[in-house]
N, C-alpha and C positions, 0 to 999 in steps of 0.2 A: 504494500500500500504506500502511496505517495503521501508523506506527512506534510502538514502545514508548517511553513516557516514563519514562526511568530515573531522573529526579530523585526521590529518595526523599522521601516525606512521610508522617508518622505518620497512621494512620487513626484518626479521632475515634471515640470510643465503645467502644474495646476495653478491657475490664475484665479484670484478672488476679486470680486468687485470692490469698489471703494468702501462700501458699507460692510465688508466682511462676509457677504453672502456667498455661499458656494455656487460654482457655475453649474449649468445644466450639462451633464456628461452623457455620453452614449454608453450607459451602464449595462445595456444588454450585451455588450462585448465581453463582460465578465461572467455572464450566465452560461452554464453548461448543463442543459437539461438531461444529459446522460449521467450526471452524478446521482447516485442512488438507484440506477437501473440494474445494477448487479448487487450481490449480497441479498439482504432482506428488505431493501428500501422500497421496492414496488412502486417507484414513481413513474409517472406518465411522461414520456419524452416527446410526444407529438405536439401539434400546433394548438394553442389555446390563447385566449385573452385572459386578463385577470378575472377570476370568478366566472369565466365564460361558459355558456351552456353547451356549445360545441367544443369537443375535444377530439381532434381529428388525428388519428395515428394508426400504426400497423397492428394487426392481430396475428400473432405468431404461434408456431408450434402446435400444440393440441388445444389452443385457445383456453387454457386454464389459468393464465396469468391474470392477476387483478387489474393490471394496467393495459393488458393486451400484448405488451411488448415482452419479447424474450430475446436476449442478446444472441445474435447469430441464428435465431430460429427462422424456419421457413415462413414466408409471409403469405397469408391467404387473402389479404386485402386490407383496406383501410376503412375502419368504421368511425362513426362520427360522435359517439357518446361514450365517455370513459370516466373513471375516477382515478385518483392518484394517491399512492402511498398507503394503500389500505391492506388490511389482512382479512382473514376469513374467506368465505366464498365470493368469487368475482361477481361484479354487477355490470350490466350494460354490454358494450361491444355490438351496438346496433347500427343498422343501415351501412352495410359493407360494400365498398366499391373496389373493383380490381381491374386494371388493364391487362391485356394479354394479346398475343399474336397467334395466328394459326387457327385450326378448327376449334369449335366449342366443345370441350370435354370437361364439364363442370367438376368432376371428381379429381381432375388433374391440374386444375388452374391454381398454381401456387408458384412461388419463386424463392430461390436463395437470395439474400440481400448482399449488397456491397456498397461501399462508399456512403455510409449513413451520415447525415448531417442534421443537426438540431440546434435551433436557437429560438428565442422567444417569438412565438407567432409563426414558426416555420419548421417544416420537417421535409427531408428529401432522402431518397434511397434509390440505388440502381437495382432493378429487377433483372438479375443476370440470366434467368431462364428465357427472357423475352427481349433482352437488350433494350429495356425501357427505363427512362429516368422518371420517377414519380416524385412530384413536388406538391406540397400542400401548405396553405395558409388559411386564416380564418377571420371572420368577424364574430360578433357575439353569438349569433344563431345560424351562421352559414359557414359551411366548409367549402373551400375553393381548391379544386384539384387540377393540376396540370401534368399531363402525361406526354413525354416526348419520346416518340418511337423512332428507332433507327433501322429496324428490321423491315424488309420489303414484303413480308407476309401480310395477310389480312389483319387489319387492326381491329381489336375488339375491346369492349368494356362490359364488365359484369356488374350488376346491381343485385345484391342479395338481401332481401327483406326478412329472411329467417335466421340470419347469423346472430350469434350471441356468445358471450364468454361463460365459462363455468358450467357447461351443460352436464358435465359428469362429476361435478364436485361432490364430496361426501357430506355427511353430517346434517342432512336436511337443508343444505345451503346451495344446492344446485339451482341454476335458472331453468325455467321450463317455458317452452313456447306455448302460448295459448292460441295464437293465430297470426296470420300475416296476409297481406294483399298487395297486388301489383297491378298497375294500370298504365299502359303505354298510351299517352294522350296524343303524341305526335312524334315525328322523327327527331325532335329535339327536347321533348318533355316527357318525364315519367314521374308517376306519383305512387304512393302506397304507404303502408305502415307495418310495424311489427308490434305484437302485444305479448308481453312476457310477465311472469311472476317469479317470486323466489329470490335467490341470491342471498348475500350475507345477512340482510335484515329479515329474511324469510317473509318478504313483503308480498302484498297483494299485487294485482295486475297494474302495469303501467304500459302506456302505448306511445311509441315514438312514430310520429307522422313525418313524411318527407316529400319534398318536391325537388327533383333534379333536372337541371337544364344543361344541354350540351351546346357548345359553340359551333359544332359541326353536325349537319344533319346525318342521321344514320341511313345507310343504304339498305339495311335489312335488320330484322330483330326477331326475337322469340322470347317465350316465357317458359317457366317450369313450375311445377307443383310436386312436392315430394321427390320422387325419382323419375318423373315423366316430363321430358322436354318437348315443347310444342313450337316449332318454327312458325313464324308469321302470326302467332296468336298474340293478341294485344293485351290480354288481362287474365288474371287468376284471382278468383274470388276467395274469400276467407272460409276455409273449411277446417281450420285447425292445423293445417300443414305448413311446411316451409315453402315459400314462394320466392321467385326472383325473375330477372330478365337479363338478356344479353343483347348487345348491339354490335353490328359490324359497320365499319366506315371505309372499307376498301383499303387499297394500298396507295392512295394518291400522294401528291407532292407535299401536302400540308402535314408536317410530321407531328406537331403538337396538337393534342385535343384537350380542351378544358371543360371541366364539369363543375358546376356550382350546385351545392346540395343545401337547401334550406331545411331546417329541422323545427318541429313544433311538438308540443305535448297536447295540443288542442285539436288540430285538423290539418289535412293536406292543404286546404286553402290558406290557413294561417302560415304554414311552412312556406308556401309560395309568396305570400305577402312579406314574410321576413326576408326572403331572398331578394325580392324586388326593392325593398326598402334599404337594406344594408349593403348589398352589392349589386347595384343596377347595371354596371358595365362589365367589361371583360379585361380590365387592366389588373392582371395578377400582381405585378410589382407594386402598384399603388396600394392594393389591399394589404400586401405584405408590409410595406413601409408604414401604413397606418397602424398595423398591429405592433410594429417595433416601437413607434412613438408612444403608443398607449402604454407599453411596458416601461419605456424610459421614464414616462411621467411618474408612475408609481414607484419605480426603483429609486428615483431621485428624491424621494421623501427622506432618505437617509444618505448623507454624503460623508464618506470617511477618507481620512488622510493618514499616512504613516503606516503603511502595510505593504507587504509583498503583493505582487499581482496574484500569486497563488492564494493568499489569504482573501484578497478581494473576490476572487472567483468563488471560493467557498461561501463567503458572506453574501454576495449578491445572488448566488444560486439559491441559498437558503431563503432570502427574501422572496425570490420568484416562486419557490415551492410553497411558501406560506400563503400565496395569493391564488392558488389554483382552485381551492375549495373553501367554503361551500359554493354552490352554483347559483348564480342569479337567474332565476326563472320568472322574474316579474313579468306579468302579462301572459304567462304560460302555465298557470295553475288550472288543471282541468276539474278540480273538485269544488271550487266555489269562486264566486266573483267578489273581488275586494279591491279597493283602491290602495291597499297597503302593499309594500314590497313583498315579494315571495322568493324565498331561498330554499333550496333543497340540497340533498347530499351532505347532511351533517353526519360525519362518518368517523367518529362520533364526538359529541360535545364533551364526553368523558375525556377525550384526548385534547381537544382544542381549547377548553376553557382555561387551562393552566397558563398558556403562553400566547397562542394564536389570537384569541379574542382580545386580550389586553394589548397586544401589539397593534392590532387594527384600531383600537381605541386611541392609541397615541398618534399613529401616522396616517390613518384613514378613518377619522372619526365619522364622517358621513356614511361610509360603507358599513361600519360597525353599528351605527344608528339604524340603518335599514335592516341589518341582520337581526337586531334585537326586536325591531318592529315586526318582522316576519315571524319570529318565534312567538310573540304575543298574539299575533293574528291566528297562528295555528291553534293556540289555546282557545281563542274565541270560537272557532268552528269545530274543534275536535275534543275540547275539554281538558287537554293537558299540553304543556310545552314538551317537545321531544328531547330525548337524549341522543337518539340516533334517528336518522331519516334518510331514505333514498327511494327513488322511484315514486315520489309523492306519497309515501306511506311511512309512518313511524315504525321503527324497529325496536329491538330489545335495548333496555337500559343496561349500562355496564355496571353501575354501582349506585351512586346517589342521584338526586334530581339536580343535576349540575347546570341546567339552565338558570337555576336560582343564582348561581355564582356569576353567570354572564349578565343577568339583569342587575344584580347588585354592583358589579364592576362598572357598568355603564352609569348607574344612578350615582354612585359615590364619586365618580370622576366627572360628573356634570354633563354627560351627553344630552344635547337638547333634541326636541322633536319626538320624544318617546312618551307614550301614555303609561306612566309609571303606576297610576292607580290600578289599571287593568293588569299591568305586569305584576303588581303586588298580589292581586287576586289569584293570579296563576301560581305564584310561589306558595301561597297559603293552600291552594288546592293540592299541590304536591305534598305539603306537610301534614295534611289532615284527612284527605279523602282516599280510601283504599281504591286501587285501580281495578280490582276485580279480576276474574279470569285466572290465568296462571301467574299474574303479577310480574310478568317479565317485560312488559312493553311500556306502559304509561306510569307516571307518578312514582311512588315509592312502594315497592313490594314489602310486605311485613310491617306496614306503618301502624296497624292497630297494636301489635305487640311492642313496637318501638315506643309508642306513646304510653302504653300501660306499664311496661317493665323498665323503660329507659334504655333498651337495647333490643336488637332482633335476636331471638333465641336460637340456639344451635340446632334444636330438633324441631321437626314438624309437629303440629298438634297431633297427639296420638289418636288413632282411630282403631278401635278394636284392641288388638294386642299391642302393648307399648313396646317401643324399641328398647333394646338393652341399654343399660347405663354406660357401658364401655364403648359401644359402637352405635351411637345414635345416627339417624339419617340427618345429615347436616342441612339446616335451612339454607336455601339457595343464596349464596353470597352474604351470609349474615354478618360476617366480620367487616367486609368491605362496606356493606350498606350502613352499618352502625356508625363507623367512623366518618363516612362521607355525609350521612344525614346530619351528624353533629356539625360538621363544617357548613353544610347547607343552611342549617338553622341559624348559624351566626350571620350568614348572608341575609336571611330574612329579617333577623333582628335589626340589623343596621338600616335596612330600607324602612322598616317599621318606625324606627326612631326618626329618620329623616322626614317621614310623612306625618310625624306627630302622633303616632299610635303607641303611646307609652306602655299600655298594658300588654300589647303584643310584643313590644320590645323586651319587656321583662320575661315574658313567657318563653320566647325563642332564645333569649340569652341564656336562660337556665338550661334549656334543652341542648344548647351547643356544648355542654360539658358531658353529654351522655357517653362519649367515647370512653370515659373513665370507668364506666360500669362494666366494660370488658377488659379492664387492666388487671391481669393476674400477676401479682407481685412475686409469687413464689416460684414462678418459672425461671429457670436459669439456663443459659446457653452461652458457651465460650466466655464464661466469666461475667456475663451480662444478665441482669435480673429485671423482670417485669416485661410482659408482652401482652398485646391484644390477643385474646384467647377465647375459644368457644365456650359459651355458658348456656346451661339449660334453662328452661322456663321456670324451674323451681329455685333458681339461683345457684345451683351447684355447677362446678366446673367440669368440663369433659377431660377425662384423664388421658385418653389415647389419642394424642395429637402431637404435631411436631412444629417447631418454629420455622422449619424449612419447607413445609408443605404448601406449595402453591396450587393454583387450580384455575378453573374457568367457570362455565355455567354449571350450577348445581353444587359447587364447592363452597367452603367457608370464606375463602378469599378469591377474588377475581384477578387473575394475571399478576399475582404477587404472593408473598408469604408474610409470616408474622414479623420478620425482620423489617421488611419494607413498610408494611402498614402500621407498625408500632411507632413509626416516625410521623404518620400522617395526622397531625393536629395543627394545621396551619393557623387556626383561629386562636390557639392558646399555647404557643410554644413554651412559655414560662411554666405553665402547669405541667406540661410534658417533661420539662427539664427537672422540675421538683420531683415528679414521679420516678424519674430515673436516678435520683440520688444527688442532684445538684449539678452545677456547671462542669466541674472537673470530671465527675463520673460520666456525665452526658457526652463530653468531648471524647473521652476514651471510647465510649460506645459508638460514636460516629466513626472514629478511626477504625475500630474493629469492623464496622459495616463496610466501609469503603475499601479496606485492604483485604477483606475476605471474599468468599464466593457468593454472598447473598446480594450484593449490589448489582443491579442490572441497569446498565446505561441506557438500554433501549426501552425502558418501562416508565410510563408516565407517573405512576405513584412516587417515583424517586426524583422527579423533576425539581421539586423544591428542597429536597433533603440537603444538598450542599449548602444552602443558605442558612441552615439551622445552627451552624457554628456561630454565625453572627448574633443570634439570640442568646448565646452563652458568653458573648464578649470576645469571640475569637474570629473577627472578620477576615484576618489574613488566611486562616485555614479554609474559609469558604472560597477565597480567591485561588488558593493553591489547588483545591479539589477541582474547581471549574476549569482552570487552565490545564490541568492534567487531563481531564475528560476531553477537552477540545483537541489538545495535541495528539492524543492517542486514537480518537474515534471519529473526528471530522476531517475529511481530506478532500482533495480535488480529484481523486480517483473515482471510477465508476461504482465502487462499493464504499463510497465515502460518507454514508449516512449509517449510524449505528442502529440498524433495525428498521422496521416499517416506519416510513415518514409520518404515517397516521395523519393524513390530510394536512400535512405541513407542520404538525406540532413539534416534531423533532427539530425541524428547521427554525421555527420561531424561537425555540429555546436557545439555539445558537445565536440568533440575531440579537436577542436581549443581552446575553452574557458577553458577547463580543464588544458591545458598546459600553458595558460596564455596570449594568444593574438588571434586576429581575423582579417581576411583580409577585406579590402575594395575592393571587387571583381572588376576586370577590371582595377585596378590600381596596383602600386607596393608598396602600403602602408599597414602596419599592425598596428592595434591599440592594445596597451597593456591593458589587462583587469586585471587579477590577477591570479597567479598560484594556482592550487589545489594540487600540488605535491612538495615535497622537492627538487626533481631533476627529470628532464625529458631530454632525449637525443633523438633528431630527426636525423635519418640517411637521409642525403640529396643526397646520391649517390656519386659514385666516391671517396669514402673515406672521404667525408665531413660530419661534424656533427655540429648541433646546440645544445649546452648544456644550459639548463635553470636551475638555482639554486635559491631557495627561502630560505634564511637564516632566522631562527627563526619562520618559518611558523607554525601556529597552528590555531585552530578555533578562538581563541581570537586575535592572531596576523595575521590579515587578510588583513591589509592595507600596501601598498607599501610606505616605508619611503624614500628610495633612490634606485638608479639602476646604474649599469655599463654595457656597451656593449663593449666586447673585451678589457676589462681593463680600459676603459675610462668612466668618469662620463656621465650618460645619464639623461639629465634634462627634456626630453620630453617623453610623454606617447605614442610614436609611433616610428616606424623605417621603413626603406625602405628594400625591398628585397635584393638590392645590398649590404647592410651592413651585411647580413648573408649568401649570396649565396655561398661563399667559406667556410662556417662553421663559428662558433664563439661561444662566451660564453655570455649569458645574465644573470646577477646576480642581484637579488633583496634582499634588507634588509626589512623585514616585521616588523610591529609593531601593537599595539592595537588601535591606533587612526588614523583617516584620516590625511593626510599630504598635503603639497602643491605640491606634485609630479604631474607633468603635467600641472601645473597652467599656465605656460608660454610656449612659443615655441609650439603653437597649431598645430594640424595636418594640412596638406596642403589642400587647396580648390581651385577650379577653379578661383574664383574671387580674389585670392591673387595677389599682384603685381608680374609681371613676372621678 
């Protein structure tokens, strides 16, 4: 793996304006969409706009990849709807287009790739089987394909309305075709749809409609249904089978054929309207350059100086990945009519609330405002805000009701234009009303027990014969749910207080300490005592359990173990430190965690854990841990993301920590870590900027000696959003040895005196 060179060096040739404003750079040159396509990153390397509905790229191999892409895999075609950085069963991979030469043999139309190129808003590859160069760019709802043929054989293009990813995935997460339809309207226009259900969120049906227009009239065409091909037949109705069409254009002198594909979740007519509105002409280069400039605009919300080109590539690629999802489908919601924004593909908020949403709050506040409004609108029409959602349907919750954290984060940081009264209603719905059914999808599963007992019990309600005391059937994610519900309750409490609901504030403030009801002091592992532990309904502790037992659905912990989740008390780190025996003991516990086998860099429950040193008065240790994580695990190589990017959450974590601070999500507090750049300027919108300067920074001078905020000495290793909301300047003086910076004036915790 190619390691990041973190020794900062000033980039030559950067010119600032007289007011000290950073210039507009072509920052797309530092973005490599292939970073994260190898290893477990699962990122999408194809063409997309920020939060764009169309994600146009190759579907490879056995079409089981989450992003569609497989390095070096045979290409079956280029589909128009994808996700990025996700795990579990694949989703989408719909409306596939593939150029070819020679006779139409659908089962054999595929090609080995060569000379792949990817940049923001653009993807290209040579299809070696046919000697075709395939290029693609996008607008928000339109994919623009350009195929340059060099073979003298018959030129053909296939449109497959039945293609999808993950058809053979295990565990009940396979996608299943419900139906598809094709209609050749003319020799330059084809329309149709695909209707699918399932995938990672085990979702109900979604329908992707399309209208595709060619710049070259077809000389002949045909359609197919199932295994039956029908030359010169213009349509295939929906009978629950896969359908598609092919077109021949002869072997004339015009070598490039262009195809524009409009996508809609409403109708074919809406897809055609999207196409005509967004890409009315045939200027591929203009559409490409428009996409590049759109990306440059959002990437220029953070300007950095004093880093190697390699580090800038890692940094700006991370920014790019953090803006691929969720997907802006405003005007494309088939379930209800609303004037509110509509976003889909929250995959999942359990991943993104910790870093991605707070990042957007800072550098794209209007975007985050619309995302929050969309979540609240989903509550209005469906009864709950989602934790995960894809294909216009809410999927399973991972742990807590973490939309509560997103709403609180926006409220406490003063985002305007949001109906916080209704948002608060949605939060209370999460906290009080059982979701019913199998309790895996909406709201909080086990909420009645949580309210009654102060925790979600380890065993299910006995029916008939009771489970044995030593091997109870563990309540689905009871440990994860309890600690996350506690943090969610603190988010509700803060919004309640801000809205003047004092009784509610006291109620949820008290419930925010419920995590302690699962704190088993007697458990000891590796010299460390006290862990979050399964507890029965009668108050007794489960004996047969392990601190290293991780799990997934149906287990006590979700995607983590007791070591990881016993640190998850972001609302009250001081109470956690006291439970662990005080600051010195707590720091030793953190050291044991990070140097042992239990820490997982690729796991969201550990995102905030390096910052906990700061709550114990050891800010420099937080800095050391984060710098070590970045140097070891984030690189400019194709496997340079440590695990699933999880809709950009791993990338957002890097962006925050590289500029020098990290949010305690659902609060208005940022923890100072340590900067990796001599200078960073964050555009906060409306002409406001946060400038971060690190004097004397080098690989040796990596420790903060002193700091000022807006010209005043800053003795604490944290600050509130209100202190930088109108812009400001955060200046650090760096040195070669740890200092007492942040030793006193510790970050706030719930149990602090009010």
